C-alpha positions, 0 to 999 in steps of 0.5 A: 068690659062689654061683649060684642056680636054673638059673644057672652061674658059670664062668671062661673058659679063656684062648685063645692067639692063633693066627697065620694068615699072620703075622696074630694072630687073637684070641678076639674075631675067631675066628669058627671056634669057636662055643663057649667052654671054661670051668671051673665055679665055682658051680652053682645049686640047680636045675642037674643033672648039673654040678658045680664044677670041671667043664670045659664048653663053652658058646655064645659068645653066651650069658650076661654077664660079672661082676667079683667081687673083681678077677676076671672071671667069666661067668654062663650058664644051664644050657641054654647048656652044650653039652658036659662034658669 
């Protein structure tokens, strides 16, 4: 699987649920963090400054999910990346 143009395929990092007063706060409920941490799997030919295996942060509302060979990935655009670790 390869990304094309300005698209980037990433694998999201698993987030450990936090507890607040004994309640579990899951990733989908945690509004405190606007950005998601992920590792780049593939970059499109027009993406500059990013490479495979870079760890990035991107807006949680960006892109869409895709299942490939029983694994879940996320497809975003270059403009959605806000930070490279």
